[in-house]
DRENDRENVO-968966 format. One record per residue (C-alpha): residue number from 1; residue in three letters; chain; x negated, y, z. Coordinates in Angstrom, 2 decimals. Layout:
N
NUM/Ala/A/X/Y/Z .
...
***
This chain:
99
1/Gln/A/-63.64/135.97/133.71 .
2/Thr/A/-61.67/134.79/136.78 .
3/Ala/A/-63.36/136.48/138.96 .
4/Glu/A/-62.55/139.61/136.90 .
5/Leu/A/-58.67/138.37/136.48 .
6/Cys/A/-58.64/137.78/140.00 .
7/Phe/A/-60.92/141.14/141.06 .
8/Lys/A/-63.21/138.68/143.44 .
9/Ser/A/-66.72/137.78/143.43 .
10/Val/A/-68.81/135.27/141.08 .
11/Arg/A/-69.75/134.07/144.03 .
12/Thr/A/-66.51/133.45/145.46 .
13/Val/A/-65.28/131.87/142.33 .
14/Lys/A/-68.27/129.41/142.61 .
15/Ala/A/-67.06/128.64/146.07 .
16/Trp/A/-63.23/127.93/144.74 .
17/Asp/A/-65.18/125.60/142.35 .
18/Ala/A/-67.00/124.29/145.28 .
19/Gly/A/-63.79/123.35/146.71 .
20/Lys/A/-63.19/126.60/148.85 .
21/Pro/A/-59.20/126.88/148.69 .
22/Ile/A/-58.09/129.75/145.88 .
23/Pro/A/-55.39/132.07/147.66 .
24/Pro/A/-51.77/131.45/145.95 .
25/Glu/A/-51.87/134.92/144.13 .
26/Cys/A/-55.46/134.26/142.37 .
27/Lys/A/-53.37/130.86/141.23 .
28/Arg/A/-50.25/132.08/139.76 .
29/Leu/A/-52.44/135.03/138.20 .
30/Met/A/-54.59/132.54/136.49 .
31/Arg/A/-51.39/130.72/135.74 .
32/Met/A/-49.74/133.86/133.92 .
33/Tyr/A/-53.01/134.60/131.98 .
34/Arg/A/-53.21/130.82/130.72 .
35/Arg/A/-49.13/131.80/130.01 .
36/Leu/A/-48.31/128.51/132.04 .
37/Glu/A/-46.28/130.57/133.92 .
38/Leu/A/-44.04/133.37/132.29 .
39/Cys/A/-42.76/134.57/136.10 .
40/His/A/-42.55/133.80/139.69 .
41/Thr/A/-38.51/133.11/139.63 .
42/Asn/A/-36.99/129.61/139.23 .
43/Asp/A/-35.34/130.80/136.26 .
44/Trp/A/-38.25/130.87/133.75 .
45/Ser/A/-39.44/127.58/135.12 .
46/Gly/A/-40.41/125.44/132.06 .
47/Phe/A/-40.67/128.19/129.59 .
48/Lys/A/-44.08/129.38/128.48 .
49/Leu/A/-45.84/130.98/125.52 .
50/Val/A/-47.81/128.91/123.15 .
51/Ala/A/-49.15/130.23/119.99 .
52/Gly/A/-47.21/133.20/120.21 .
53/Arg/A/-43.60/131.35/120.49 .
54/Leu/A/-41.65/131.14/123.64 .
55/Glu/A/-41.72/127.45/124.37 .
56/Leu/A/-38.20/126.37/125.83 .
57/Pro/A/-37.63/123.55/128.84 .
58/Thr/A/-36.62/121.25/125.72 .
59/Gly/A/-39.78/121.78/123.94 .
60/Ala/A/-38.34/123.72/121.23 .
61/Arg/A/-40.63/126.87/120.40 .
62/Val/A/-38.54/129.96/119.21 .
63/Thr/A/-39.75/133.09/117.29 .
64/Pro/A/-39.00/136.79/118.95 .
65/Gln/A/-36.82/137.04/115.80 .
66/Gln/A/-34.80/133.56/116.48 .
67/Ile/A/-34.21/135.27/119.97 .
68/Ile/A/-32.79/138.50/119.08 .
69/Thr/A/-30.46/136.41/116.25 .
70/Gly/A/-28.92/134.19/118.94 .
71/Ile/A/-28.45/137.22/121.21 .
72/Ala/A/-27.04/138.66/118.38 .
73/Leu/A/-24.46/135.88/117.69 .
74/Leu/A/-23.63/135.80/121.44 .
75/Glu/A/-22.57/139.19/121.28 .
76/Ile/A/-20.21/138.85/118.42 .
77/Gln/A/-17.85/136.93/120.65 .
78/Ser/A/-15.68/135.57/117.86 .
79/Asp/A/-13.04/133.42/118.63 .
80/Leu/A/-15.24/130.10/117.17 .
81/Glu/A/-18.05/131.62/119.05 .
82/Ile/A/-15.84/131.92/122.12 .
83/Lys/A/-14.69/128.16/121.58 .
84/Thr/A/-18.19/126.71/120.68 .
85/Ser/A/-19.46/128.37/123.80 .
86/Ser/A/-16.94/127.02/126.09 .
87/Lys/A/-16.93/123.65/124.51 .
88/Leu/A/-20.70/123.87/125.19 .
89/Leu/A/-20.30/124.56/128.92 .
90/Asp/A/-17.95/121.89/129.29 .
91/Tyr/A/-20.90/119.34/127.97 .
92/Ala/A/-23.27/121.08/130.08 .
93/Arg/A/-21.47/120.71/133.66 .
94/Val/A/-20.54/116.95/132.60 .
95/Ile/A/-24.37/116.50/132.01 .
96/Ala/A/-25.45/118.29/135.08 .
97/Lys/A/-23.22/115.77/137.70 .
98/Ile/A/-24.81/113.09/135.74 .
99/Met/A/-28.24/114.06/136.46 .
***
């Protein structure tokens, strides 16, 4: 399966098992295939797909419907939503300074 995924021979994969270095592009492909990495950019660090849900860096797992609902709520931009978003950003900045 790994050989097919990485377009390598079975012999090459067995050499990796024996200790030969695995090329970085093959490592990335394997992580993405196992859903351990969604994207190579740091923006998606900590996010992964688990059992059909997006697992957030916080450990919460959300469904596609929850994501769409969240985006819809953000797009509404009512006064209450804007005030809440501002408060959340303030808290996030304080937490970032602590860490």
